[in-house]
C-alpha positions as CSV (number, residue, x, y, z in Angstrom):
1,M,43.3,-31.6,4.8
2,I,39.9,-30.1,5.9
3,S,39.0,-26.8,4.1
4,Q,37.6,-24.1,6.4
5,R,34.6,-22.6,5.0
6,V,34.7,-18.7,4.7
7,P,31.8,-17.2,6.5
8,I,29.5,-14.8,4.5
9,R,29.6,-11.5,6.2
10,P,27.2,-8.4,5.7
11,V,29.8,-6.8,3.4
12,H,29.4,-9.8,1.0
13,W,25.7,-9.6,1.0
14,G,26.0,-5.6,0.5
15,I,28.3,-6.1,-2.5
16,A,26.1,-8.7,-4.2
17,A,23.0,-6.6,-3.7
18,S,25.1,-3.6,-5.2
19,F,25.7,-5.6,-8.3
20,L,22.2,-6.9,-8.7
21,A,20.6,-3.2,-8.1
22,A,23.2,-1.8,-10.7
23,L,22.2,-4.7,-13.2
24,C,18.6,-4.2,-12.7
25,L,18.9,-0.5,-13.2
26,L,20.8,-1.1,-16.3
27,L,18.8,-3.9,-18.0
28,V,15.2,-3.5,-17.0
29,P,13.1,-2.2,-19.7
30,Q,12.8,1.6,-19.4
31,W,9.0,1.5,-19.6
32,V,9.0,-0.4,-16.2
33,L,10.4,2.7,-14.3
34,E,8.9,5.3,-16.5
35,R,5.9,6.3,-14.2
36,P,7.7,6.7,-11.0
37,R,10.8,8.4,-12.9
38,E,8.7,10.9,-14.6
39,L,6.8,11.7,-11.5
40,F,10.2,12.2,-9.9
41,F,11.2,14.5,-12.8
42,D,7.9,16.5,-12.5
43,A,8.8,17.2,-8.7
44,L,12.4,18.4,-9.6
45,T,11.0,20.8,-12.3
46,Q,8.6,22.2,-9.9
47,I,11.2,22.9,-6.9
48,G,12.0,26.4,-6.8
49,P,11.4,29.4,-9.1
50,Q,11.9,28.9,-12.9
51,P,13.2,31.7,-15.2
52,E,10.6,33.8,-17.0
53,Y,11.2,35.3,-20.3
54,P,9.4,38.6,-20.1
55,A,8.6,38.9,-23.8
56,I,6.1,36.1,-23.8
57,V,2.3,37.1,-23.4
58,V,-0.7,34.8,-23.5
59,V,-3.9,36.4,-24.9
60,D,-6.5,34.2,-23.5
61,I,-10.2,34.3,-25.0
62,D,-11.4,33.6,-21.4
63,R,-14.9,33.4,-20.1
64,K,-14.9,37.1,-19.4
65,S,-14.2,37.6,-23.2
66,Q,-17.0,35.2,-24.2
67,E,-19.5,36.8,-21.8
68,S,-18.6,40.2,-23.2
69,V,-20.0,39.4,-26.5
70,P,-23.8,39.5,-27.0
71,G,-25.8,37.2,-28.8
72,D,-23.9,33.8,-30.0
73,G,-20.8,34.7,-28.2
74,W,-17.3,34.9,-29.5
75,S,-16.9,34.5,-33.3
76,R,-14.3,35.2,-36.0
77,N,-15.4,38.9,-36.1
78,Q,-14.2,39.3,-32.6
79,T,-11.1,37.2,-33.5
80,A,-10.5,39.6,-36.4
81,Q,-10.8,42.7,-34.3
82,L,-8.5,41.1,-31.7
83,V,-5.8,40.3,-34.2
84,R,-6.0,43.8,-35.9
85,T,-5.6,45.5,-32.3
86,L,-2.7,43.2,-31.6
87,A,-1.1,43.7,-35.0
88,N,-1.1,47.6,-34.3
89,A,1.3,47.0,-31.7
90,S,3.7,45.4,-33.8
91,P,4.3,42.1,-31.9
92,A,7.2,39.6,-32.7
93,A,4.7,36.8,-33.4
94,I,1.1,35.9,-33.0
95,A,0.6,32.2,-32.4
96,F,-2.9,30.7,-32.7
97,D,-3.5,27.6,-30.5
98,Q,-6.7,27.4,-32.5
99,V,-7.6,25.9,-35.9
100,F,-10.1,27.6,-37.9
101,S,-11.3,24.5,-40.0
102,S,-14.9,24.8,-40.2
103,D,-17.3,27.1,-42.2
104,C,-14.6,27.9,-44.8
105,D,-16.7,29.5,-47.5
106,P,-14.7,32.3,-48.7
107,A,-17.7,34.5,-49.6
108,L,-18.6,34.7,-45.8
109,V,-18.1,38.1,-44.6
110,E,-16.5,37.1,-41.3
111,N,-14.0,34.9,-43.1
112,Q,-12.9,37.8,-45.3
113,V,-12.6,40.0,-42.3
114,L,-10.5,37.5,-40.6
115,A,-8.4,36.8,-43.5
116,N,-7.6,40.5,-44.0
117,A,-6.7,40.9,-40.1
118,L,-4.2,38.0,-40.5
119,A,-2.6,39.6,-43.3
120,R,-1.5,42.5,-41.0
121,A,0.3,40.1,-38.5
122,P,3.1,37.7,-38.4
123,A,0.5,35.1,-37.7
124,V,1.2,31.4,-37.0
125,L,-1.8,29.0,-37.7
126,G,-1.9,25.9,-35.8
127,F,-3.0,22.5,-37.2
128,L,-3.8,19.1,-35.6
129,V,-3.5,15.6,-36.7
130,G,-6.1,14.8,-39.3
131,P,-7.1,12.1,-41.6
132,K,-4.6,10.4,-44.1
133,G,-4.4,12.1,-47.4
134,S,-5.6,15.4,-46.1
135,P,-4.0,18.6,-47.8
136,P,-0.6,19.8,-46.1
137,P,-0.7,22.7,-43.9
138,Q,0.4,26.1,-45.7
139,P,2.6,28.1,-45.6
140,K,5.5,25.8,-44.7
141,P,8.1,27.5,-42.6
142,P,11.7,27.3,-43.6
143,L,14.1,24.6,-42.3
144,A,17.8,23.9,-42.9
145,V,18.8,20.4,-42.3
146,L,22.5,19.7,-40.9
147,E,23.8,16.1,-41.6
148,P,23.8,13.8,-40.0
149,L,20.0,13.7,-39.3
150,R,18.2,10.9,-37.9
151,T,14.5,11.5,-38.1
152,P,12.5,10.5,-35.0
153,A,9.6,8.0,-36.0
154,S,7.4,10.0,-33.6
155,W,7.5,13.0,-35.7
156,F,5.6,11.3,-38.8
157,I,1.9,11.8,-39.1
158,E,-0.4,10.8,-42.0
159,G,-2.7,13.9,-42.3
160,A,-3.5,17.3,-40.8
161,E,-6.6,19.1,-39.7
162,T,-5.8,22.7,-41.0
163,S,-7.4,26.1,-41.0
164,C,-9.5,27.3,-44.0
165,A,-7.4,28.0,-47.3
166,A,-8.3,31.7,-47.1
167,F,-6.7,32.0,-43.7
168,E,-3.6,30.0,-44.7
169,E,-2.9,32.3,-47.6
170,Q,-2.7,35.3,-45.3
171,A,-0.9,33.8,-42.5
172,T,2.7,33.8,-42.2
173,S,3.4,30.1,-41.4
174,A,1.7,26.9,-40.1
175,A,2.8,24.9,-37.1
176,A,1.7,21.8,-34.9
177,T,-0.5,22.5,-31.9
178,F,-1.4,18.9,-31.0
179,L,0.0,17.7,-27.7
180,L,0.6,14.0,-26.9
181,G,0.8,12.8,-23.2
182,D,2.8,10.2,-21.6
183,R,1.3,6.8,-20.5
184,D,-0.3,8.6,-17.4
185,A,-1.7,11.3,-19.7
186,R,0.4,14.0,-18.4
187,V,2.0,16.3,-21.0
188,R,5.7,16.7,-20.5
189,R,7.0,17.4,-23.9
190,V,6.2,18.3,-27.3
191,G,7.7,17.0,-30.6
192,A,9.9,19.7,-32.1
193,Y,8.5,18.9,-35.5
194,A,5.6,17.2,-37.3
195,I,6.5,15.7,-40.8
196,L,3.7,15.1,-43.3
197,G,4.9,13.7,-46.7
198,N,8.2,15.3,-47.4
199,D,7.4,18.6,-45.4
200,A,8.5,19.2,-41.8
201,Y,6.5,21.6,-39.7
202,P,7.6,22.9,-36.3
203,T,5.6,22.9,-33.1
204,L,3.8,26.2,-32.4
205,A,6.3,27.5,-29.8
206,V,9.3,26.6,-31.9
207,E,7.7,28.6,-35.1
208,A,6.7,31.6,-32.7
209,V,10.3,31.8,-31.3
210,R,11.7,31.4,-34.9
211,L,9.6,34.6,-36.0
212,S,11.0,36.4,-32.9
213,Q,14.5,35.4,-33.9
214,A,14.0,36.2,-37.6
215,S,16.2,33.3,-38.5
216,T,16.1,29.8,-40.3
217,P,16.0,26.8,-38.0
218,I,18.9,24.4,-38.5
219,L,18.2,20.9,-37.6
220,G,20.8,18.0,-37.2
221,G,23.6,16.5,-35.5
222,T,24.3,13.6,-33.0
223,P,22.5,14.0,-30.5
224,L,19.9,15.9,-32.4
225,R,19.9,19.5,-31.8
226,L,18.0,22.4,-33.0
227,R,19.4,25.9,-33.6
228,L,17.2,29.0,-33.8
229,G,19.3,32.2,-34.3
230,S,21.3,32.5,-31.1
231,L,19.6,29.5,-29.3
232,S,20.8,26.2,-29.4
233,I,18.2,23.5,-28.1
234,D,19.3,19.8,-27.4
235,L,16.5,17.5,-28.0
236,E,15.4,14.2,-26.3
237,D,15.9,10.8,-27.8
238,G,12.6,10.8,-29.4
239,G,12.6,14.3,-30.8
240,G,10.8,16.0,-28.1
241,I,11.4,19.4,-26.4
242,R,10.6,18.8,-22.5
243,F,9.1,21.8,-20.8
244,V,8.8,23.1,-17.3
245,A,5.0,23.6,-16.6
246,S,4.3,26.9,-15.2
247,N,2.4,27.4,-11.9
248,S,-0.8,29.4,-11.4
249,A,1.1,32.8,-10.3
250,T,3.4,32.5,-13.4
251,I,0.4,31.9,-15.7
252,A,-1.5,35.0,-14.2
253,R,1.6,37.2,-14.6
254,R,1.8,36.5,-18.4
255,T,-1.9,36.3,-19.4
256,I,-4.1,38.9,-20.5
257,S,-7.8,38.7,-21.2
258,A,-8.8,39.3,-24.9
259,A,-11.7,41.3,-23.7
260,E,-9.3,43.8,-22.0
261,V,-7.2,44.0,-25.2
262,L,-10.5,44.9,-27.2
263,D,-11.4,47.4,-24.4
264,G,-8.1,49.2,-24.7
265,K,-7.3,48.3,-21.2
266,V,-3.9,46.7,-22.0
267,A,-0.9,49.1,-22.7
268,M,0.4,48.5,-26.1
269,H,4.1,48.2,-24.5
270,R,2.9,44.7,-23.1
271,I,2.4,43.8,-26.6
272,A,4.9,45.4,-28.8
273,G,7.8,43.2,-29.9
274,K,6.4,40.3,-27.8
275,I,5.7,36.6,-28.7
276,L,1.9,36.3,-28.3
277,F,0.1,33.2,-27.9
278,V,-3.6,33.4,-28.6
279,G,-6.2,31.0,-27.7
280,S,-8.7,29.9,-24.9
281,S,-8.5,28.5,-21.5
282,S,-12.2,27.6,-21.8
283,P,-12.9,24.0,-22.4
284,I,-15.3,24.9,-25.1
285,L,-12.8,26.8,-27.3
286,G,-9.4,25.4,-25.9
287,G,-8.1,22.1,-24.5
288,L,-7.2,21.2,-20.9
289,R,-4.3,18.7,-20.3
290,P,-2.8,17.4,-17.2
291,T,1.0,18.8,-16.5
292,A,3.3,18.6,-13.7
293,S,2.1,21.8,-12.1
294,M,-1.8,21.2,-12.3
295,P,-4.2,18.6,-13.1
296,L,-5.7,20.6,-16.0
297,E,-3.6,23.0,-17.8
298,P,-4.8,24.9,-20.9
299,S,-3.0,23.9,-24.0
300,L,-2.5,27.5,-24.8
301,Q,-0.3,27.9,-21.6
302,I,1.6,24.8,-22.5
303,H,2.7,26.3,-25.7
304,A,3.7,29.5,-23.7
305,D,5.7,27.1,-21.4
306,V,7.5,25.6,-24.2
307,A,8.5,28.9,-25.8
308,N,9.6,30.2,-22.2
309,G,12.0,27.4,-22.0
310,L,13.3,27.9,-25.5
311,M,14.0,31.5,-25.0
312,T,15.5,31.1,-21.4
313,G,17.5,27.9,-22.1
314,S,15.8,26.0,-19.5
315,T,14.5,23.0,-21.3
316,P,15.0,20.0,-19.2
317,L,16.8,17.2,-20.9
318,R,16.7,13.3,-20.3
319,S,18.6,11.0,-22.3
320,T,18.8,7.1,-22.1
321,G,22.5,7.5,-22.4
322,M,22.5,8.4,-18.7
323,V,21.3,5.0,-17.6
324,P,24.8,3.4,-17.4
325,F,26.1,6.3,-15.3
326,E,23.3,6.0,-12.9
327,S,23.9,2.2,-12.6
328,L,27.5,2.7,-12.0
329,Y,26.6,5.2,-9.2
330,V,24.2,2.6,-7.6
331,L,27.1,0.0,-7.6
332,L,29.7,2.3,-6.1
333,G,27.1,3.8,-3.3
334,G,26.1,0.2,-2.7
335,I,29.7,-0.9,-2.2
336,V,30.3,2.0,0.2
337,I,27.2,1.1,2.4
338,A,28.4,-2.6,2.2
339,L,31.9,-1.7,3.6
340,A,30.3,0.4,6.3
341,A,28.0,-2.4,7.3
342,N,31.2,-4.5,8.0
343,H,32.4,-2.0,10.5
344,L,29.5,0.1,11.9
345,R,26.6,-1.1,14.0
346,P,23.2,-1.6,12.4
347,V,21.7,1.9,13.6
348,A,24.8,3.8,12.2
349,T,24.8,1.9,8.8
350,A,21.1,2.8,8.5
351,L,21.9,6.4,9.2
352,L,24.8,6.3,6.7
353,G,22.3,4.7,4.0
354,L,19.7,7.2,4.6
355,G,22.5,9.9,4.3
356,V,23.4,8.4,0.9
357,I,19.8,8.3,-0.3
358,L,19.0,11.9,0.7
359,S,22.5,13.0,-1.0
360,T,21.4,11.1,-4.2
361,L,18.1,12.9,-4.2
362,L,19.5,16.2,-3.4
363,G,22.3,15.8,-6.1
364,A,19.7,15.0,-8.8
365,Y,18.2,18.5,-8.1
366,V,21.5,20.1,-8.0
367,V,22.5,18.6,-11.4
368,Y,19.2,19.7,-12.7
369,A,19.5,23.2,-11.3
370,T,22.9,23.6,-12.8
371,T,22.7,21.9,-16.0
372,A,19.1,21.2,-16.8
373,L,20.0,17.5,-17.1
374,L,17.3,15.0,-15.5
375,T,19.1,12.1,-13.6
376,D,17.2,9.4,-12.2
377,G,17.5,10.1,-8.7
378,F,14.4,8.1,-7.7
379,S,15.7,4.8,-9.2
380,A,19.2,5.5,-7.9
381,A,17.8,6.0,-4.5
382,L,15.7,2.9,-4.7
383,G,18.8,0.8,-5.7
384,I,20.6,2.3,-2.8
385,A,17.6,1.7,-0.4
386,F,17.7,-2.1,-1.8
387,V,21.3,-2.3,-0.9
388,L,20.9,-0.7,2.5
389,A,18.0,-3.0,3.4
390,V,20.0,-6.2,2.5
391,A,23.2,-4.8,4.4
392,V,21.2,-4.0,7.6
393,V,19.2,-7.3,7.5
394,A,22.4,-9.0,7.0
395,Q,24.0,-7.1,9.9
396,F,21.0,-8.2,12.2
397,A,21.3,-11.8,11.0
398,Y,25.3,-12.1,11.4
399,T,25.5,-10.2,14.9
400,R,26.2,-12.6,17.7
401,R,23.8,-10.7,19.7
402,V,20.8,-10.0,17.6
403,E,18.5,-7.2,18.6
404,A,15.3,-9.0,17.5
405,V,12.5,-6.9,18.8
406,A,9.8,-8.5,16.6
407,R,6.4,-7.2,17.0
408,Q,3.7,-9.8,16.6
409,R,1.1,-9.1,14.2
410,F,-1.9,-8.0,16.1
411,S,-4.5,-10.7,15.6
412,Q,-7.2,-8.7,17.3
413,F,-8.7,-5.4,16.4
414,L,-7.8,-2.7,18.9
415,P,-8.2,1.2,18.2
416,K,-5.2,3.1,17.5
417,S,-5.3,5.2,20.7
418,V,-5.3,1.9,22.8
419,V,-2.7,0.3,20.9
420,S,-0.4,3.5,21.2
421,R,-1.1,3.1,25.2
422,Y,0.6,-0.2,25.2
423,L,3.6,0.7,22.7
424,D,4.2,3.9,24.7
425,T,4.0,2.2,28.0
426,P,5.2,-1.4,27.6
427,G,4.4,-2.3,31.3
428,L,0.9,-1.0,31.2
429,K,-1.5,-3.6,32.5
430,R,-4.7,-4.8,30.9
431,I,-7.3,-2.1,30.7
432,A,-10.5,-3.5,32.2
433,G,-13.6,-2.2,33.9
434,E,-13.0,1.6,33.7
435,D,-16.2,3.6,34.4
436,R,-16.3,7.0,32.7
437,P,-18.8,9.4,30.7
438,I,-18.6,8.9,27.1
439,T,-20.6,10.1,24.0
440,V,-21.5,7.4,21.6
441,L,-22.0,8.2,17.9
442,T,-23.6,5.5,15.6
443,T,-23.9,5.6,11.8
444,D,-26.0,3.7,9.4
445,V,-26.4,3.7,5.7
446,E,-30.0,4.1,4.6
447,G,-31.4,1.1,2.3
448,F,-28.1,-0.8,2.7
449,S,-29.8,-4.3,2.3
450,N,-31.4,-3.2,-1.0
451,L,-28.0,-1.5,-2.2
452,T,-26.3,-5.0,-1.5
453,R,-28.9,-6.9,-3.9
454,R,-28.2,-4.5,-6.7
455,T,-24.5,-3.9,-6.6
456,G,-21.9,-6.3,-7.6
457,R,-19.5,-7.4,-4.8
458,R,-16.4,-5.6,-6.2
459,E,-18.2,-2.4,-6.6
460,L,-19.8,-2.7,-3.2
461,V,-16.6,-3.2,-1.4
462,D,-14.9,-0.5,-3.3
463,M,-17.4,2.0,-2.1
464,L,-17.6,0.9,1.3
465,D,-13.8,1.1,1.4
466,T,-14.0,4.6,0.5
467,Y,-17.1,5.6,2.7
468,F,-15.4,4.0,5.9
469,A,-12.1,5.6,5.1
470,E,-13.7,9.0,4.9
471,V,-16.0,8.7,7.8
472,T,-13.5,7.2,10.2
473,K,-11.1,9.9,9.2
474,V,-13.5,12.6,10.1
475,A,-14.4,10.9,13.5
476,T,-10.7,10.7,14.3
477,R,-10.2,14.4,13.3
478,H,-12.7,15.5,15.9
479,G,-11.1,13.4,18.7
480,G,-13.4,10.4,18.5
481,M,-12.2,6.7,18.7
482,V,-13.6,4.4,16.2
483,D,-14.6,1.4,18.2
484,K,-15.8,-0.9,15.4
485,I,-17.1,-1.1,12.1
486,V,-20.2,-3.6,11.9
487,G,-21.7,-4.2,8.3
488,D,-22.2,-0.6,7.2
489,S,-22.3,1.0,10.6
490,V,-19.4,2.8,12.2
491,H,-19.5,3.1,16.2
492,A,-17.4,5.9,17.7
493,L,-16.7,6.9,21.2
494,F,-15.9,10.2,22.3
495,N,-14.0,10.9,25.5
496,A,-12.4,7.5,25.4
497,P,-9.9,6.0,26.1
498,E,-8.5,9.4,26.8
499,D,-10.1,12.7,28.3
500,L,-11.5,14.9,25.5
501,E,-13.0,18.4,26.4
502,N,-16.4,19.4,25.1
503,H,-16.8,15.8,24.0
504,V,-20.6,15.9,23.4
505,T,-20.1,19.2,21.1
506,R,-17.3,17.5,19.4
507,A,-19.5,14.6,18.7
508,I,-22.3,16.6,17.3
509,E,-19.9,18.7,15.1
510,C,-18.4,15.3,13.8
511,A,-21.8,14.1,12.9
512,Q,-22.7,17.3,11.0
513,E,-19.5,17.1,9.0
514,I,-20.1,13.3,8.3
515,V,-23.3,14.2,6.9
516,R,-22.1,16.9,4.7
517,L,-19.2,14.7,3.4
518,T,-21.4,11.6,2.8
519,E,-24.1,13.8,0.9
520,E,-21.3,15.2,-1.5
521,M,-19.9,11.6,-1.8
522,R,-23.5,10.2,-2.8
523,N,-23.4,12.7,-5.8
524,M,-20.3,11.4,-7.1
525,H,-19.0,8.4,-9.1
526,P,-19.7,5.6,-8.4
527,F,-22.1,6.2,-5.4
528,I,-24.6,8.1,-7.5
529,E,-24.9,5.4,-10.2
530,Y,-25.7,2.8,-7.5
531,G,-28.1,5.0,-5.4
532,F,-25.9,4.9,-2.2
533,G,-28.2,5.8,0.7
534,R,-27.9,8.7,3.0
535,T,-26.2,8.6,6.5
536,R,-28.2,8.4,9.6
537,I,-26.5,9.0,12.9
538,G,-27.5,8.6,16.5
539,I,-25.9,10.3,19.4
540,E,-26.2,9.9,23.2
541,T,-24.0,10.5,26.3
542,G,-23.7,8.6,29.5
543,T,-21.5,6.6,31.7
544,A,-20.4,3.4,30.3
545,I,-17.9,0.5,31.3
546,L,-14.8,0.9,29.0
547,G,-12.1,-1.6,28.6
548,E,-10.9,-5.0,27.0
549,V,-13.1,-8.0,26.7
550,G,-11.6,-11.6,25.9
551,R,-8.6,-13.4,27.0
552,G,-6.1,-15.4,25.1
553,G,-7.9,-15.4,21.9
554,K,-9.7,-12.4,20.2
555,I,-9.6,-9.3,22.3
556,D,-11.8,-6.3,21.7
557,F,-11.7,-2.9,23.3
558,T,-15.3,-1.7,23.7
559,A,-17.8,0.1,25.9
560,Y,-21.1,-1.1,27.6
561,G,-23.8,1.1,28.8
562,D,-27.1,2.6,28.1
563,A,-25.7,5.3,25.9
564,V,-24.4,2.7,23.5
565,N,-27.7,1.2,23.1
566,I,-29.6,4.5,22.9
567,A,-27.4,5.9,20.3
568,A,-28.1,2.7,18.1
569,R,-31.8,3.2,18.7
570,L,-31.7,7.0,17.9
571,E,-29.9,6.2,14.6
572,Q,-32.9,4.1,13.9
573,A,-35.3,6.8,14.8
574,N,-34.2,8.9,12.1
575,K,-36.3,6.9,9.7
576,T,-39.5,7.9,11.3
577,L,-38.3,11.4,12.1
578,G,-37.1,12.2,8.8
579,T,-33.7,13.5,10.0
580,S,-30.1,12.6,9.6
581,I,-28.9,13.3,13.0
582,C,-30.9,12.4,16.0
583,I,-29.6,13.4,19.8
584,G,-30.7,11.9,22.8
585,P,-31.8,14.0,25.9
586,E,-28.5,13.8,28.0
587,A,-26.3,14.7,24.9
588,A,-28.7,17.6,24.3
589,R,-28.4,18.7,27.9
590,Q,-24.7,18.9,27.7
591,A,-24.2,20.3,24.1
592,A,-22.7,23.8,23.9
593,M,-24.7,24.7,20.8
594,P,-28.2,25.5,19.7
595,L,-30.3,22.2,18.9
596,H,-33.9,21.8,17.5
597,R,-36.5,20.0,19.6
598,L,-37.9,17.0,17.7
599,G,-40.6,16.4,20.6
600,S,-41.1,13.3,22.8
601,H,-40.9,10.0,21.1
602,E,-41.0,6.3,22.3
603,I,-37.6,4.4,22.1
604,R,-37.7,0.8,22.4
605,G,-36.6,-0.5,25.6
606,Y,-36.2,3.0,27.1
607,G,-39.7,4.6,27.0
608,R,-40.3,8.0,25.9
609,M,-37.5,10.6,25.5
610,E,-37.2,14.1,24.3
611,L,-35.1,14.0,21.2
612,F,-33.3,16.8,19.3
613,T,-31.4,17.5,16.1
614,P,-28.8,20.1,15.2
615,V,-30.2,23.5,14.0
616,P,-29.5,23.8,10.2
617,S,-26.7,26.2,9.5
């Protein structure tokens, strides 16, 4: 008896891909997906307005405050005056994102003044991670422990850098102000507590909220949870409190300048009963850390973000316990796509899959917006996309009549605009021998030969990649077509292959922007270290023959004519003229902008010419 082989259909491939994607999501080490997943979570937390707790105020010892103080600038005397002013308004807490750890001589008058001021306020002094065996911070805030309690390993520290003893004696409590970023350096969460020896200290925001709630924190349970009066906060697996980074508008609304407080320009009702965070957004006095909302957010504002999340109940939560459910979702979603692939045409299957992917991403946002839970919509969508790709490819392979419109890889270099003409008009014949007026722009890097000798190959290639990417981007933005890149030179054509209005002026404006951009680039790393030369540019206008050159093998789309050669000569003329942009007589005649005359000069192969350069702006 002959057994008949059962054909493998797209549905079988799709189901197999679904199981594979689900297993990968379940079994792959979590650190592999950490970066893209966290970036996805960053995007989720930044979508839409976030709740704001009105009783959180940031008092910023900003640049204005520092400049308002004569002499050596902001000192402990000014801090003491600020604390006294704030204390007179009876705030709920004053949390310092500062560590007063130097010059601790109690006999110093400014130390005595600050210590007396701290005694008048519900002050929380911050501390940082310090050397092993250093004295523990004081005073220690209260904490009640609820069994079972599994203490996260990330909470333990070996020592602390604390404020002077005279200040600690007058403060209400001490709290941790250090911030730890993820692998990409972004700060997304803070440890709820720091444990030194047998003592547990809350993070600055937790302690400030505790004072405002006038309660004893209760820590414990499974999963780990922190209770502050009427507030209940679920902690992440590592004992962290994830926060939503505020945007610049939110930061501006809750921030007041220390200088304005001292000048009496801040109404006391803005301070009375509020949770105050005192510190500095200045890099000199404070710390700047990357967050989801900005590349450098003051650490002072990060602590305020954490407190805002605690008070509004909007602390995002991510648990590894969600991974099995996300894997199951990928499996079920993939099976749905696989079954659809067995009945729908490839285009319909692709649209269905895209709908599932978009629904996955939208669903992740809806879950976050309603529950504050962070589900890994990115990895789930990636798994669904993998299943979709397998199912659609299997459809094309199994279908009797395969729609295989395979585009051959272009082995020849053609400008994008020319390629678009072919793709948009498949019946278009070869472009050859077209006479048209064009403006030619040619660039060159000064001292490039010497640069190649003193620069490593990898560093040189990296710099040229960046240089060419930026220069060609500018040329394209001004309507030019990058004809070719030869060595360190870029050749761009304007009014080719399509008509471009005011192409001479557009080319000159393009040259000016290239010069500005490349000069800025030369002052940046790594260009400045290797002495990257300035960019010289030649521009001329004339009629040229435009079209394809070559048959069968390598094909080039280029232009031939005097304007092409003259532009190259003018670029070289910048050496002797001391200019960056040299413009030929015909381009100058057609330019719709004022130009500076450089006089008549000999141009090799073309005789004497009147040359011009743009008028400095």
